[in-house]
C-alpha positions as CSV (number, residue, x, y, z in Angstrom):
1,M,0.0,0.0,0.0
2,N,1.2,3.5,-0.9
3,V,0.0,7.0,-0.2
4,G,-2.9,7.9,-2.6
5,D,-4.1,4.3,-3.0
6,A,-7.8,3.7,-3.0
7,V,-8.9,1.3,-0.2
8,F,-12.1,-0.1,1.3
9,H,-13.1,-0.6,4.9
10,R,-16.1,-2.8,5.7
11,D,-17.6,-0.3,8.1
12,F,-16.5,3.1,6.7
13,G,-16.6,2.4,3.0
14,R,-14.2,3.7,0.3
15,G,-11.3,5.9,1.2
16,S,-7.9,7.1,0.1
17,I,-4.6,6.7,2.0
18,V,-3.3,10.0,3.1
19,R,-0.3,8.9,5.1
20,L,1.4,5.6,6.2
21,Y,2.9,4.9,9.6
22,P,5.2,2.0,10.5
23,E,3.6,1.5,13.9
24,G,1.1,-1.3,13.5
25,P,1.4,-0.7,10.6
26,T,-1.4,1.8,10.2
27,A,-2.6,4.4,7.7
28,M,-4.4,7.7,7.9
29,V,-7.4,7.2,5.6
30,D,-9.7,9.9,4.2
31,F,-13.2,8.5,3.7
32,G,-14.6,11.7,2.4
33,Y,-16.8,12.4,5.4
34,M,-14.0,11.8,8.0
35,M,-10.4,10.9,8.4
36,D,-9.2,8.2,10.8
37,L,-6.2,6.0,11.7
38,I,-6.9,2.5,10.5
39,P,-4.7,-0.7,10.8
40,L,-3.7,-1.9,7.4
41,S,-5.1,-5.4,8.2
42,L,-8.6,-3.9,8.2
43,L,-8.2,-2.4,4.7
44,T,-8.7,-4.0,1.3
45,G,-7.5,-2.8,-2.1
46,I,-9.8,-1.7,-5.0
47,G,-9.6,-4.0,-8.0
48,P,-9.5,-2.9,-11.7
49,D,-13.3,-3.3,-11.9
50,G,-13.7,-0.7,-9.1
51,L,-14.9,-3.3,-6.6
52,P,-13.1,-4.2,-3.3
53,L,-10.9,-7.1,-3.4
54,P,-12.2,-10.3,-1.6
55,V,-9.2,-10.4,0.7
56,P,-7.7,-7.4,2.6
57,V,-4.3,-6.4,1.4
58,T,-1.5,-7.9,3.4
59,P,-0.2,-5.4,5.9
60,T,3.3,-4.3,5.0
61,T,5.7,-1.8,6.5
62,P,5.3,1.5,4.8
63,K,7.9,2.7,2.3
64,S,8.7,5.5,4.7
65,A,10.0,3.1,7.3
66,P,13.8,3.2,7.8
67,V,15.8,0.5,6.1
68,S,18.1,-1.6,8.3
69,P,21.8,-1.1,7.6
70,P,24.2,-4.0,7.0
71,G,25.0,-5.8,10.1
72,S,21.8,-4.8,11.8
73,T,19.9,-7.3,14.0
74,R,16.9,-6.9,11.8
75,A,16.2,-10.1,9.8
76,P,16.8,-9.9,6.0
77,R,14.0,-10.1,3.5
78,T,12.9,-13.5,2.4
79,Q,12.1,-14.7,-1.1
80,P,8.7,-14.3,-2.6
81,G,6.2,-16.6,-0.8
82,K,8.3,-16.9,2.3
83,L,7.2,-15.4,5.6
84,L,9.4,-13.1,7.6
85,P,9.6,-13.4,11.4
86,P,8.3,-10.3,13.2
87,V,11.0,-7.9,14.1
88,S,10.1,-7.9,17.8
89,A,10.3,-11.7,18.0
90,T,13.6,-11.7,16.1
91,R,15.2,-9.2,18.4
92,S,14.2,-11.0,21.5
93,Q,16.2,-14.1,20.5
94,P,19.9,-14.5,21.0
95,A,22.2,-14.1,18.0
96,K,23.1,-17.8,17.9
97,T,19.4,-18.7,17.8
98,R,18.8,-16.6,14.7
99,S,21.7,-18.1,12.9
100,Q,20.4,-21.7,13.3
101,P,18.4,-23.1,10.4
102,A,14.6,-22.7,10.8
103,M,12.4,-25.7,11.3
104,T,10.3,-26.7,8.3
105,R,7.2,-28.9,8.0
106,S,9.3,-31.5,6.1
107,E,11.3,-32.4,9.2
108,P,10.7,-35.6,11.0
109,A,7.8,-35.8,13.4
110,K,10.0,-36.5,16.4
111,T,11.6,-33.1,15.9
112,R,8.3,-31.3,15.8
113,S,7.0,-33.2,18.8
114,Q,9.7,-31.9,21.1
115,P,8.3,-29.7,23.9
116,A,8.5,-26.1,22.8
117,K,9.7,-23.4,25.1
118,P,6.9,-21.0,26.3
119,N,6.5,-18.0,24.1
120,P,5.7,-14.8,25.9
121,N,4.0,-13.5,22.8
122,P,2.0,-16.3,21.2
123,K,0.8,-14.1,18.3
124,E,4.3,-13.8,17.0
125,S,4.8,-17.5,16.9
126,R,2.1,-18.0,14.3
127,T,4.2,-16.6,11.5
128,S,7.7,-17.5,12.6
129,V,7.7,-20.8,10.6
130,P,8.6,-20.4,6.9
131,L,6.1,-22.1,4.5
132,S,6.2,-23.0,0.9
133,D,5.2,-20.5,-1.7
134,G,1.6,-21.7,-2.0
135,E,1.1,-22.2,1.7
136,G,2.7,-18.8,2.5
137,V,0.3,-16.9,0.2
138,Q,-2.7,-18.8,1.7
139,R,-1.6,-18.2,5.3
140,R,-1.0,-14.5,4.7
141,A,-4.5,-14.2,3.2
142,E,-6.1,-16.0,6.1
143,S,-4.2,-14.1,8.8
144,A,-5.1,-10.8,7.2
145,L,-8.9,-11.5,7.2
146,P,-10.8,-9.5,9.9
147,R,-12.4,-11.6,12.6
148,S,-15.9,-10.9,11.3
149,S,-15.3,-11.1,7.6
150,I,-18.2,-10.6,5.2
151,P,-18.9,-12.1,1.7
152,V,-17.4,-10.4,-1.3
153,A,-20.8,-9.6,-2.7
154,A,-21.8,-7.8,0.5
155,V,-18.6,-5.9,0.5
156,A,-19.2,-4.7,-3.0
157,A,-22.7,-3.7,-2.2
158,R,-21.8,-1.7,0.8
159,S,-18.9,0.1,-1.0
160,A,-21.2,2.0,-3.3
161,L,-21.6,5.0,-1.1
162,T,-23.5,7.8,-2.9
163,S,-22.4,11.4,-2.7
164,E,-25.6,12.1,-0.7
165,T,-24.6,9.5,1.9
166,I,-21.1,10.9,2.2
167,D,-22.4,14.5,2.6
168,A,-24.9,13.4,5.2
169,R,-22.2,11.6,7.2
170,R,-20.0,14.7,7.1
171,A,-22.9,16.7,8.5
172,I,-23.6,14.1,11.2
173,V,-19.9,14.1,12.3
174,A,-20.0,17.9,12.4
175,L,-23.1,17.9,14.6
176,R,-21.5,15.5,17.0
177,L,-18.7,18.1,17.4
178,G,-21.2,20.9,17.9
179,Q,-20.7,22.4,14.4
180,V,-22.9,22.7,11.3
181,L,-21.5,22.4,7.8
182,E,-22.0,25.3,5.4
183,S,-23.6,22.9,2.9
184,H,-26.3,21.9,5.4
185,V,-26.8,25.1,7.5
186,D,-29.8,26.3,5.5
187,H,-31.5,22.9,5.9
188,L,-30.8,22.7,9.6
189,S,-31.8,26.3,10.4
190,V,-35.0,26.5,12.5
191,G,-36.7,29.7,13.4
192,L,-34.0,31.9,11.8
193,A,-36.0,33.5,9.0
194,E,-35.7,37.0,10.5
195,V,-31.9,36.6,11.1
196,S,-31.4,35.4,7.6
197,S,-33.3,38.4,6.2
198,R,-31.1,40.7,8.2
199,F,-28.0,39.1,6.8
200,E,-29.5,39.5,3.3
201,R,-30.0,43.2,3.9
202,S,-26.5,43.7,5.2
203,L,-25.0,42.0,2.1
204,E,-27.0,44.2,-0.2
205,Q,-25.8,47.3,1.7
206,A,-22.2,46.2,1.3
207,Q,-22.7,45.4,-2.3
208,A,-23.7,49.1,-2.8
209,H,-20.2,50.0,-1.4
210,H,-21.5,50.9,2.1
211,P,-19.4,49.1,4.8
212,V,-21.4,47.1,7.3
213,F,-20.3,46.6,10.9
214,M,-22.3,44.0,12.9
215,M,-22.2,42.1,16.1
216,V,-23.3,38.5,16.5
217,E,-23.8,37.6,20.1
218,G,-24.7,34.3,21.7
219,A,-23.8,32.3,24.8
220,W,-21.8,29.0,24.5
221,G,-23.9,26.4,22.8
222,Q,-26.8,28.7,22.0
223,G,-26.2,29.0,18.2
224,K,-23.6,31.7,17.7
225,T,-21.4,29.5,15.5
226,H,-24.5,28.4,13.6
227,L,-25.4,32.0,12.8
228,L,-21.9,32.7,11.6
229,T,-22.0,29.6,9.4
230,L,-25.4,30.9,8.1
231,L,-23.8,34.3,7.4
232,T,-20.9,32.6,5.5
233,A,-23.3,30.5,3.4
234,T,-25.4,33.5,2.6
235,A,-22.4,35.6,1.6
236,V,-21.0,32.9,-0.6
237,R,-24.4,32.5,-2.3
238,H,-24.4,36.2,-3.0
239,G,-20.9,36.1,-4.5
240,F,-18.8,37.5,-1.6
241,A,-15.4,36.3,-0.5
242,V,-15.3,35.3,3.1
243,S,-12.6,35.3,5.7
244,N,-13.4,33.6,9.0
245,V,-10.8,34.1,11.8
246,V,-11.0,32.7,15.3
247,M,-9.4,35.0,17.9
248,D,-7.4,33.5,20.7
249,G,-6.0,36.6,22.4
250,V,-2.4,35.5,21.9
251,G,-1.4,34.7,18.3
252,V,-4.5,36.2,16.7
253,T,-5.6,39.3,18.6
254,L,-6.8,42.8,18.0
255,S,-3.8,44.0,20.0
256,D,-1.5,42.9,17.2
257,P,-2.9,44.3,13.9
258,M,-0.2,42.8,11.7
259,Q,-0.6,39.3,12.9
260,L,-4.4,39.7,12.7
261,L,-4.2,40.9,9.1
262,E,-2.0,37.9,8.2
263,A,-4.7,35.6,9.6
264,V,-7.4,37.4,7.8
265,T,-5.7,37.3,4.4
266,A,-4.7,33.7,4.8
267,A,-8.3,32.7,5.5
268,I,-9.9,34.5,2.5
269,R,-12.0,32.0,0.5
270,F,-13.5,32.9,-2.8
271,P,-16.9,31.7,-4.0
272,G,-16.6,28.3,-5.6
273,D,-13.4,27.5,-3.8
274,H,-13.5,24.8,-1.1
275,L,-10.3,26.0,0.5
276,A,-8.7,29.4,1.2
277,A,-5.9,28.9,-1.3
278,G,-7.2,30.1,-4.7
279,L,-5.9,33.7,-4.8
280,A,-3.3,33.0,-7.5
281,S,-5.8,31.7,-10.0
282,H,-8.2,34.6,-9.4
283,L,-5.3,37.1,-9.8
284,A,-4.3,35.5,-13.1
285,V,-7.9,35.8,-14.5
286,A,-8.1,39.4,-13.4
287,R,-4.8,40.3,-15.0
288,R,-5.9,38.8,-18.3
289,K,-9.1,40.7,-18.2
290,G,-7.3,43.9,-17.3
291,D,-9.2,44.3,-14.0
292,L,-6.1,44.8,-11.8
293,E,-5.5,48.1,-13.5
294,R,-8.7,49.4,-11.7
295,L,-7.1,49.1,-8.3
296,G,-5.4,52.6,-8.6
297,H,-8.7,54.2,-9.6
298,L,-10.5,52.6,-6.6
299,G,-7.9,54.0,-4.2
300,A,-6.0,50.7,-3.5
301,T,-2.7,52.3,-4.4
302,T,-0.5,50.0,-2.2
303,L,-1.5,46.8,-4.1
304,A,-1.7,48.7,-7.4
305,S,2.0,49.6,-7.2
306,V,2.8,46.0,-6.6
307,F,0.9,44.5,-9.5
308,D,2.2,47.2,-11.9
309,Q,5.7,45.8,-11.5
310,I,4.8,42.2,-12.2
311,P,4.9,41.1,-15.8
312,S,1.9,39.4,-17.3
313,M,3.6,36.1,-17.9
314,A,4.5,35.8,-14.2
315,F,0.8,35.4,-13.4
316,D,0.9,32.0,-15.1
317,E,4.0,30.8,-13.2
318,F,3.1,28.8,-10.1
319,D,6.3,29.5,-8.1
320,T,6.2,33.2,-8.9
321,M,2.6,33.5,-7.8
322,Q,3.3,31.6,-4.6
323,V,5.9,34.2,-3.7
324,I,3.5,37.0,-4.5
325,E,0.7,35.4,-2.6
326,D,2.8,34.9,0.5
327,Y,4.1,38.5,0.3
328,L,0.6,40.0,0.0
329,A,-0.6,37.9,2.9
330,L,2.3,39.3,5.1
331,A,3.7,35.8,5.4
332,M,6.9,36.8,3.7
333,P,8.9,40.1,4.1
334,A,9.4,42.3,1.0
335,S,13.2,41.7,1.0
336,N,12.7,37.9,0.9
337,A,10.1,38.2,-1.8
338,V,12.4,40.4,-4.0
339,Y,15.2,37.9,-3.6
340,R,13.1,34.9,-4.6
341,L,11.6,36.8,-7.5
342,E,15.2,37.5,-8.8
343,Y,16.0,33.9,-8.4
344,L,13.0,33.0,-10.5
345,G,14.2,35.4,-13.2
346,H,12.1,38.5,-12.4
347,R,14.6,41.3,-11.8
348,G,14.1,45.0,-11.1
349,I,10.9,44.5,-9.0
350,R,10.9,46.7,-5.9
351,L,8.2,45.7,-3.5
352,P,7.2,48.0,-0.6
353,A,7.2,46.7,2.9
354,L,3.7,45.9,3.9
355,R,4.2,45.4,7.7
356,A,4.4,48.5,9.8
357,R,7.6,48.6,11.8
358,S,6.4,51.1,14.4
359,V,3.8,50.0,16.9
360,A,2.0,53.4,16.5
361,D,1.6,52.8,12.8
362,R,0.2,49.3,12.9
363,A,-3.5,50.2,13.4
364,A,-3.5,52.6,10.4
365,R,-1.6,50.1,8.3
366,F,-4.1,47.4,9.1
367,T,-7.0,49.5,7.9
368,D,-5.2,50.6,4.8
369,L,-4.3,47.1,3.8
370,L,-7.8,45.8,4.6
371,F,-9.1,48.5,2.3
372,N,-6.7,47.4,-0.4
373,W,-7.6,43.7,0.0
374,T,-11.3,44.5,-0.1
375,Q,-10.9,46.3,-3.4
376,L,-8.7,43.6,-4.7
377,C,-11.4,41.0,-4.0
378,A,-13.9,43.3,-5.8
379,V,-11.8,43.6,-9.0
380,T,-11.3,39.8,-9.1
381,G,-15.0,39.4,-9.8
382,V,-16.6,38.9,-6.4
383,R,-19.2,41.3,-4.9
384,G,-17.1,42.2,-1.8
385,L,-15.4,40.8,1.3
386,V,-16.9,39.5,4.5
387,V,-14.5,39.3,7.5
388,I,-15.7,37.4,10.6
389,L,-13.8,37.8,13.9
390,D,-15.1,35.0,16.1
391,E,-14.5,34.2,19.8
392,L,-13.9,37.8,20.8
393,D,-14.9,36.9,24.4
394,V,-11.7,34.9,24.6
395,E,-9.7,37.9,23.2
396,Y,-11.1,40.2,25.9
397,A,-10.7,37.7,28.7
398,T,-6.9,37.5,28.1
399,T,-6.5,41.2,28.6
400,A,-8.9,41.6,31.6
401,R,-6.2,41.1,34.2
402,R,-4.5,44.0,35.9
403,G,-1.0,45.1,35.0
404,Q,0.9,47.4,32.7
405,Q,1.3,44.8,30.0
406,Q,-2.5,44.1,29.9
407,A,-3.2,47.8,29.9
408,R,-0.9,48.3,26.9
409,L,-2.7,45.5,25.0
410,R,-6.0,47.1,25.7
411,E,-4.7,50.4,24.4
412,R,-3.5,48.9,21.2
413,R,-6.9,47.2,20.7
414,R,-8.7,50.5,21.2
415,E,-6.4,52.1,18.6
416,L,-7.3,49.4,16.1
417,L,-11.0,49.7,16.7
418,E,-10.9,53.5,16.3
419,A,-9.0,53.1,13.1
420,L,-11.6,50.6,11.8
421,R,-14.3,53.2,12.7
422,R,-12.8,55.5,10.0
423,L,-13.4,52.8,7.4
424,R,-17.1,53.4,7.7
425,S,-16.9,56.7,5.8
426,Q,-15.2,54.9,2.8
427,R,-17.0,53.5,-0.2
428,L,-16.1,49.9,0.3
429,P,-17.9,46.5,-0.2
430,L,-17.0,45.2,3.2
431,V,-18.9,43.4,6.0
432,L,-17.1,43.2,9.3
433,A,-18.8,40.8,11.7
434,F,-17.7,40.7,15.3
435,A,-18.8,37.6,17.3
436,S,-18.7,37.1,21.0
437,A,-20.4,35.5,24.0
438,P,-21.8,37.9,26.5
439,A,-19.8,38.6,29.7
440,G,-21.2,38.3,33.2
441,F,-23.2,41.1,34.8
442,D,-20.4,42.0,37.2
443,V,-17.8,42.4,34.4
444,D,-16.5,45.8,33.5
445,P,-17.8,46.9,30.1
446,E,-14.2,47.5,29.0
447,H,-13.7,43.7,29.3
448,D,-16.9,42.8,27.5
449,A,-16.6,42.6,23.7
450,S,-20.3,42.9,23.1
451,T,-20.4,46.2,24.9
452,N,-16.9,47.7,24.3
453,I,-16.8,47.2,20.5
454,P,-20.1,49.2,19.8
455,E,-18.9,51.9,22.1
456,T,-15.5,52.2,20.2
457,V,-16.5,51.7,16.6
458,G,-19.8,53.5,16.9
459,A,-23.4,52.4,16.4
460,L,-23.5,49.0,14.7
461,D,-25.5,48.4,11.5
462,Q,-26.7,45.1,13.0
463,H,-26.6,43.6,16.5
464,I,-27.9,40.0,16.3
465,I,-28.5,37.9,19.4
466,A,-28.8,34.1,18.8
467,P,-32.5,33.3,19.5
468,G,-33.4,30.2,21.6
469,P,-35.5,27.6,19.8
470,S,-39.1,27.0,20.7
471,D,-40.6,23.6,21.3
472,E,-42.1,23.5,17.8
473,G,-38.7,24.5,16.4
474,L,-37.0,21.7,18.3
475,R,-39.5,19.2,16.9
476,E,-38.8,20.5,13.4
477,L,-35.1,20.3,14.1
478,M,-35.4,16.7,15.4
479,T,-37.3,15.7,12.2
480,K,-34.6,17.2,10.0
481,V,-31.8,15.5,12.0
482,L,-33.7,12.2,11.7
483,T,-34.0,12.6,8.0
484,L,-30.3,13.4,7.8
485,Y,-29.4,10.4,9.9
486,G,-31.4,8.2,7.6
487,Q,-29.5,9.5,4.6
488,A,-26.1,9.0,6.4
489,Y,-26.9,5.4,7.5
490,P,-29.7,4.1,5.3
491,D,-29.3,0.5,6.5
492,A,-29.4,1.4,10.2
493,L,-32.9,2.7,10.6
494,T,-35.5,0.0,10.2
495,G,-39.3,0.6,10.2
496,R,-39.6,0.0,13.9
497,T,-36.6,2.2,14.6
498,W,-38.1,5.0,12.6
499,T,-41.2,4.9,14.7
500,S,-39.3,4.9,18.0
501,A,-37.1,7.8,16.8
502,R,-40.2,10.0,16.0
503,E,-41.6,9.3,19.5
504,L,-38.2,10.3,21.0
505,A,-38.5,14.0,20.2
506,D,-41.1,14.7,22.9
507,R,-39.1,13.0,25.6
508,L,-35.9,14.8,24.6
509,I,-37.7,18.2,24.6
510,E,-39.1,17.5,28.0
511,T,-35.7,16.7,29.4
512,Y,-34.2,19.7,27.6
513,R,-36.8,22.1,29.2
514,K,-36.0,20.7,32.7
515,Q,-32.4,21.9,32.5
516,P,-31.7,25.1,34.4
517,N,-29.8,26.4,31.4
518,P,-31.0,24.7,28.3
519,V,-28.3,24.4,25.6
520,P,-29.3,23.6,22.0
521,R,-26.0,22.0,21.4
522,Y,-26.6,19.4,24.1
523,F,-30.1,18.7,22.7
524,L,-28.5,17.8,19.3
525,R,-25.9,15.6,20.9
526,S,-28.5,13.8,23.0
527,A,-30.6,13.3,19.9
528,L,-27.7,11.7,18.0
529,E,-26.7,9.5,20.9
530,S,-30.3,8.3,21.3
531,L,-30.5,7.5,17.6
532,D,-27.2,5.6,17.9
533,L,-28.7,3.5,20.7
534,L,-31.9,2.9,18.8
535,C,-30.0,1.6,15.8
536,V,-27.8,-0.7,18.0
537,Q,-30.9,-2.1,19.8
538,G,-32.7,-2.6,16.5
539,R,-30.0,-4.9,15.0
């Protein structure tokens, strides 16, 4: 087995090997809806006809495992058809024992009938006797079979996972982790019609080049992340580029504008792209259309001066665009970028330093570069840019302690927020969404993001609080989850299990309402765990 090989697991379906590990040996397998570490003995290969092989592939040491040097105690390779004693068993024997000829089945019976020494690891003794070519192949096939093997026809039938099943399993795995996928957020949204309408109006306002500042507020597990995913899906559907950044108060923080801008630019994802890594292709298209020349007219003079120096043919060179992309995202200093461009044959390019050296200049540089990046997204064919800064309650909690260092961090954060306030007077297709959990009643407003940010940046265009679901909404959500569960595991829910699952909703809602602090995330996890138990009991 090699990296990239298509394999099949009798429970998880088809997958592709991402990485091999010598321990076990095992492989990291991507099944489409999840990735997991699987022993090679539980995987089968895929035949030329596209069906799983009847026998799992014999586990072998991955190619990345180190090769034993001459004179090592590791046993040499055998000829095809011969079995090799396990390394652990070989090392545990004295040197003189390994040099003795191995016992074969053709030896006299009296030799085989001699009492054997006790083996501390009986599993290793099964393969320590070399066999003939035919017997070796058969023995390896039998030893590689899982304990509960299934017929080849059943394997082939279960391997035909549809795209609908794979997408549904992805969604179920995300729900177990307290998340919702962007592809399923519209389907799993209950009672959020008004919130969705407010998102639509905000995007229309930004599309008219009027910046929008909003706050999305919600306690832990109450649906704040769901609302942000809904905003992301709505923005992508309207043709906006989206950058979703999680604040941690240390590496990504409002107190360090340059590091924050690097995180924002690295997370920009264009409509139609699954990952935030497609800037180079969009720049190449914009250059061929002549749209990058509009940057100077839109006021994005910093990036306009950069693209004016880059020859047109460089936009089709992968290595060159990687350097430009890293430079624009502040991941590479200007001096290093110039050196690499010269090495790639592009001489005479003088790139300006994007990072501000002085602490006092960083807030103004952040807003200037954010303005330039927003206009850059606009000229590449998208409607604008949506920047989401999540977990701001964590950001504010890290600076709530007393001390001069914490006071300096709070001052830098205030400077950045005041600089962002000046962006509201610009003509810019930008949506800046702050997301935070509310602080306690006894917390100083300076340490509460949901209070301090509106006071610093001015009146917000939207302040959305995650609404709690009603009983009718929970029943509707349970019905949708049940349908999704049936799509993910079509063979698990029988007719009787379906009936029991529908009756389960009322009991879950009753238990949910009895909680002193009902959390919708717990309701979903309880629903999925209950469905798992129903399916197990129904087998």
